[in-house]
Structures are given as structure tokens and as C-alpha cells.
Backbone as a printed PyTorch tensor [residue, N CA C, xyz], in Angstrom:
tensor([[[132.1050,  97.8920, 172.4770],
         [133.2080,  98.0500, 171.5640],
         [132.6600,  97.9010, 170.1470]],

        [[133.1880,  98.6950, 169.2710],
         [132.7900,  98.6540, 167.8700],
         [133.9220,  98.0750, 167.0360]],

        [[133.5450,  97.4290, 165.9300],
         [134.5180,  96.8340, 165.0230],
         [134.3070,  97.3700, 163.6160]],

        [[135.4070,  97.5110, 162.9030],
         [135.3780,  97.9530, 161.5150],
         [135.9000,  96.7950, 160.6730]],

        [[135.0490,  96.2590, 159.8160],
         [135.4170,  95.1230, 158.9870],
         [136.1730,  95.5950, 157.7510]],

        [[137.2190,  94.8620, 157.4190],
         [137.9770,  95.1720, 156.2110],
         [138.4610,  93.8750, 155.5800]],

        [[138.9930,  93.9650, 154.3840],
         [139.5400,  92.7960, 153.7060],
         [141.0090,  92.6560, 154.0620]],

        [[141.4010,  91.4210, 154.2820],
         [142.7940,  91.1160, 154.5790],
         [143.0700,  89.7250, 153.9880]],

        [[144.0810,  89.5990, 153.1880],
         [144.4160,  88.3260, 152.5700],
         [144.6100,  87.2440, 153.6280]],

        [[144.0050,  86.0780, 153.3790],
         [144.1430,  84.9520, 154.2960],
         [143.0720,  84.8660, 155.3650]],

        [[142.1680,  85.8350, 155.3910],
         [141.1320,  85.8660, 156.4190],
         [139.7430,  85.8270, 155.8040]],

        [[138.8590,  85.0460, 156.4210],
         [137.4510,  85.0660, 156.0520],
         [136.7820,  86.2910, 156.6470]],

        [[137.2310,  86.6830, 157.8300],
         [136.7460,  87.8840, 158.5040],
         [137.9570,  88.5690, 159.1160]],

        [[138.0470,  89.8650, 158.9390],
         [139.1080,  90.6410, 159.5670],
         [138.5090,  91.9650, 159.9630]],

        [[138.6210,  92.3180, 161.2450],
         [138.0970,  93.6030, 161.6850],
         [139.0080,  94.1900, 162.7460]],

        [[139.0010,  95.4990, 162.7880],
         [139.7940,  96.2150, 163.7770],
         [138.8490,  96.8680, 164.7790]],

        [[139.3940,  97.2100, 165.9250],
         [138.6250,  98.0230, 166.8570],
         [138.5700,  99.4300, 166.2680]],

        [[137.6900, 100.2350, 166.7550],
         [137.4520, 101.5590, 166.1660],
         [138.7190, 102.4040, 166.0560]],

        [[139.5930, 102.3330, 167.0510],
         [140.8240, 103.1240, 167.0390],
         [142.0280, 102.3520, 166.5000]],

        [[141.7690, 101.1670, 165.9310],
         [142.7990, 100.3220, 165.3170],
         [143.9260,  99.9440, 166.2750]],

        [[143.5810,  99.7610, 167.5420],
         [144.5660,  99.3220, 168.5290],
         [144.7130,  97.8130, 168.5390]],

        [[143.7210,  97.1260, 167.9680],
         [143.7530,  95.6760, 167.8850],
         [142.8470,  95.2190, 166.7570]],

        [[143.0340,  93.9500, 166.3900],
         [142.2180,  93.3620, 165.3330],
         [141.8600,  91.9370, 165.7170]],

        [[140.7510,  91.4730, 165.1630],
         [140.3050,  90.0950, 165.3330],
         [140.1280,  89.5240, 163.9380]],

        [[140.7000,  88.3580, 163.7240],
         [140.5880,  87.7320, 162.4200],
         [140.1630,  86.2910, 162.5400]],

        [[139.4560,  85.8240, 161.5160],
         [139.1250,  84.4150, 161.3790],
         [139.8210,  83.9450, 160.1200]],

        [[140.7830,  83.0350, 160.2650],
         [141.5540,  82.5770, 159.1200],
         [140.7680,  81.5760, 158.2910]],

        [[141.2760,  81.3160, 157.1050],
         [140.6570,  80.3260, 156.2320],
         [140.7290,  78.9310, 156.8330]],

        [[141.6330,  78.7220, 157.7910],
         [141.7610,  77.4280, 158.4780],
         [140.9460,  77.3720, 159.7660]],

        [[140.0080,  78.3410, 159.9280],
         [139.1040,  78.3830, 161.0770],
         [139.8530,  78.5680, 162.4010]],

        [[140.7780,  79.5030, 162.4000],
         [141.5190,  79.8780, 163.6030],
         [141.1890,  81.3350, 163.9020]],

        [[140.8230,  81.6070, 165.1500],
         [140.5630,  82.9780, 165.5950],
         [141.8960,  83.5660, 166.0450]],

        [[142.1760,  84.7740, 165.5900],
         [143.4230,  85.4340, 165.9590],
         [143.1520,  86.8240, 166.5180]],

        [[143.9310,  87.1840, 167.5320],
         [143.9670,  88.5580, 168.0460],
         [145.2950,  89.1300, 167.5800]],

        [[145.2430,  90.3310, 167.0100],
         [146.4480,  90.9610, 166.4640],
         [146.6010,  92.3770, 166.9830]],

        [[147.8410,  92.8600, 166.9610],
         [148.1220,  94.2400, 167.3380],
         [148.8800,  94.9020, 166.1990]],

        [[148.7900,  96.2280, 166.0810],
         [149.5140,  96.9030, 165.0090],
         [151.0190,  96.7040, 165.1660]],

        [[151.6610,  96.3880, 164.0340],
         [153.1070,  96.1950, 164.0390],
         [153.7950,  97.3490, 163.3310]],

        [[153.1460,  97.8530, 162.3200],
         [153.6260,  99.0240, 161.5900],
         [152.4100,  99.6020, 160.8730]],

        [[152.6130, 100.6140, 160.0900],
         [151.4900, 101.2690, 159.4100],
         [150.7060, 100.3110, 158.5230]],

        [[151.3560,  99.2540, 158.0340],
         [150.6760,  98.3880, 157.0750],
         [150.5970,  96.9260, 157.4890]],

        [[150.9790,  96.5830, 158.7120],
         [150.9440,  95.1700, 159.0800],
         [150.4850,  94.9590, 160.5220]],

        [[150.1950,  93.7040, 160.8120],
         [149.6820,  93.2990, 162.1160],
         [150.5310,  92.1670, 162.6690]],

        [[150.6750,  92.1280, 163.9960],
         [151.4640,  91.1150, 164.6900],
         [150.5270,  90.2410, 165.5210]],

        [[150.7190,  88.9410, 165.4510],
         [149.8900,  87.9910, 166.1890],
         [150.1200,  88.1170, 167.6880]],

        [[149.0190,  88.2070, 168.4410],
         [149.0710,  88.2460, 169.9020],
         [148.6520,  86.8930, 170.4660]],

        [[147.5750,  86.3280, 169.9150],
         [147.0600,  85.0470, 170.3960],
         [146.1810,  84.4240, 169.3220]],

        [[146.0170,  83.1150, 169.3990],
         [145.1230,  82.4200, 168.4820],
         [144.6060,  81.1430, 169.1290]],

        [[143.4590,  80.6800, 168.6410],
         [142.8610,  79.4380, 169.1060],
         [141.9190,  78.9200, 168.0260]],

        [[141.5730,  77.6290, 168.0790],
         [140.6510,  77.0610, 167.0940],
         [139.2510,  77.6580, 167.2640]],

        [[138.6420,  78.0070, 166.1490],
         [137.2920,  78.5930, 166.2060],
         [136.2810,  77.6210, 166.7860]],

        [[136.5240,  76.3370, 166.6360],
         [135.5950,  75.3570, 167.1940],
         [135.5900,  75.3890, 168.7280]],

        [[136.6820,  75.8650, 169.3280],
         [136.7590,  75.9610, 170.7890],
         [136.0350,  77.1920, 171.3220]],

        [[136.1060,  78.3030, 170.5730],
         [135.4530,  79.5620, 170.9670],
         [135.3900,  80.4240, 169.7120]],

        [[134.2110,  80.5650, 169.1650],
         [134.0660,  81.2200, 167.8680],
         [134.3500,  82.7220, 167.9330]],

        [[134.7020,  83.2610, 166.7870],
         [134.9140,  84.7020, 166.6910],
         [133.6220,  85.4500, 166.9970]],

        [[132.4890,  84.8690, 166.6310],
         [131.1940,  85.4970, 166.9070],
         [130.9370,  85.5810, 168.4070]],

        [[131.1760,  84.4860, 169.1230],
         [130.9880,  84.5030, 170.5780],
         [131.9480,  85.4920, 171.2390]],

        [[133.1760,  85.5290, 170.7660],
         [134.1700,  86.4410, 171.3240],
         [133.7690,  87.8940, 171.1050]],

        [[133.3920,  88.2200, 169.8870],
         [133.0220,  89.6020, 169.5810],
         [131.7330,  90.0040, 170.2990]],

        [[130.8220,  89.0740, 170.4690],
         [129.5930,  89.3600, 171.2200],
         [129.9290,  89.6530, 172.6830]],

        [[130.8690,  88.9110, 173.2440],
         [131.2870,  89.1430, 174.6320],
         [131.9330,  90.5120, 174.8090]],

        [[132.5090,  91.0490, 173.7420],
         [133.1660,  92.3530, 173.8020],
         [132.2150,  93.5210, 173.5890]],

        [[130.9740,  93.2330, 173.2700],
         [130.0090,  94.2770, 172.9100],
         [129.9570,  95.4320, 173.9150]],

        [[129.8750,  95.1280, 175.1870],
         [129.7110,  96.1860, 176.1880],
         [131.0240,  96.5730, 176.8730]],

        [[132.1390,  96.1210, 176.3180],
         [133.4520,  96.4120, 176.8850],
         [134.0370,  97.6330, 176.1790]],

        [[134.6950,  98.4910, 176.9230],
         [135.3760,  99.6380, 176.3140],
         [136.6190,  99.1460, 175.5830]],

        [[136.9430,  99.8050, 174.4910],
         [138.1220,  99.4150, 173.7170],
         [139.3800,  99.5930, 174.5600]],

        [[140.1700,  98.5320, 174.7270],
         [141.3970,  98.6640, 175.5210],
         [142.4960,  99.3700, 174.7330]],

        [[143.4590,  99.8930, 175.4410],
         [144.5830, 100.5750, 174.8020],
         [145.5570,  99.5760, 174.1860]],

        [[145.4900,  98.3260, 174.6060],
         [146.4340,  97.3070, 174.1790],
         [145.6810,  96.0500, 173.7400]],

        [[146.0830,  95.4580, 172.6320],
         [145.4050,  94.2700, 172.1080],
         [145.4590,  93.1050, 173.0930]],

        [[146.5180,  93.0030, 173.8540],
         [146.6460,  91.8900, 174.8140],
         [145.5690,  91.9350, 175.8950]],

        [[145.0250,  93.1060, 176.1480],
         [143.9570,  93.2310, 177.1400],
         [142.6810,  92.5140, 176.6860]],

        [[142.5440,  92.2730, 175.3870],
         [141.3860,  91.5290, 174.9020],
         [141.3600,  90.1090, 175.4620]],

        [[142.5170,  89.5790, 175.7910],
         [142.5820,  88.2310, 176.3590],
         [141.8760,  88.1340, 177.7010]],

        [[141.6960,  89.2620, 178.3840],
         [140.9590,  89.2680, 179.6430],
         [139.5030,  88.8720, 179.4360]],

        [[139.0120,  89.0050, 178.2120],
         [137.6170,  88.6940, 177.8910],
         [137.4410,  87.2950, 177.3150]],

        [[138.5230,  86.5490, 177.2410],
         [138.4760,  85.1830, 176.7300],
         [138.3260,  84.2370, 177.9210]],

        [[137.4470,  83.2460, 177.8280],
         [137.3150,  82.2920, 178.9350],
         [138.6550,  81.6430, 179.2840]],

        [[138.8380,  81.3170, 180.5420],
         [140.0940,  80.7410, 181.0140],
         [140.4660,  79.4790, 180.2520]],

        [[139.4860,  78.6670, 179.9000],
         [139.7740,  77.4410, 179.1610],
         [140.3850,  77.7400, 177.7900]],

        [[140.0070,  78.8460, 177.1910],
         [140.5530,  79.2410, 175.8970],
         [141.9200,  79.8960, 176.0760]],

        [[142.0880,  80.6620, 177.1470],
         [143.3870,  81.2950, 177.4120],
         [144.4920,  80.2610, 177.4740]],

        [[144.1610,  79.0700, 177.9970],
         [145.1640,  78.0080, 178.0770],
         [145.5500,  77.4950, 176.6900]],

        [[144.6650,  77.6730, 175.6960],
         [144.9340,  77.2150, 174.3280],
         [145.6950,  78.2350, 173.5090]],

        [[145.7080,  79.4800, 173.9570],
         [146.2600,  80.5510, 173.1420],
         [147.7540,  80.4240, 172.9790]],

        [[148.1960,  80.9080, 171.8440],
         [149.6300,  80.9900, 171.5820],
         [149.8850,  82.2960, 170.8830]],

        [[151.0960,  82.7180, 170.8290],
         [151.4160,  83.9600, 170.1380],
         [152.2100,  84.8790, 171.0130]]])
């Protein structure tokens, strides 16, 4: 899977999947977020967890050889079960 990095207010890192079906963000408060498109100009939170529990780098590395899913919620399949229990959204 490929990611396209862009600027987004409130995020230290914000990137979308190549087809913009989902996004991964690291907030200024060190929270990893998975987002889905909500409209042409905004994103809706799907899940989040503390970066100290599972970093955005580890998550994105785990997605390297995965095909881009059609739905942002499918990204949760690639999150360890211990982190899935922490997710909200």
C-alpha cells in the first residue's frame, strides 16, 4: 500500500492511501487515527489509539505489502488484537 503525505491542521503526520479511501494521522497529542472520507473536504474518525501502544510507523510498515482496501474500516484488520480493544470511533 502506498501513502500520500499532506498537511492537515492538528496533525504531525497526515497521509491518505493512494485512492484516498482512508487516511492515517498522528495528532499533536500522539494519538494515531484512522479516518475515512466524509465529504470532499473533510474526514471522519474511524478509530484511534495512543501512539505509545502502537506507533503510526509500525502500523504503516505492517500495511506495506497489503492491497489498499475499499473501506477505511478494513485497515483495522491489520491492527494487532490488543490495539483493536483500545480503539474507539
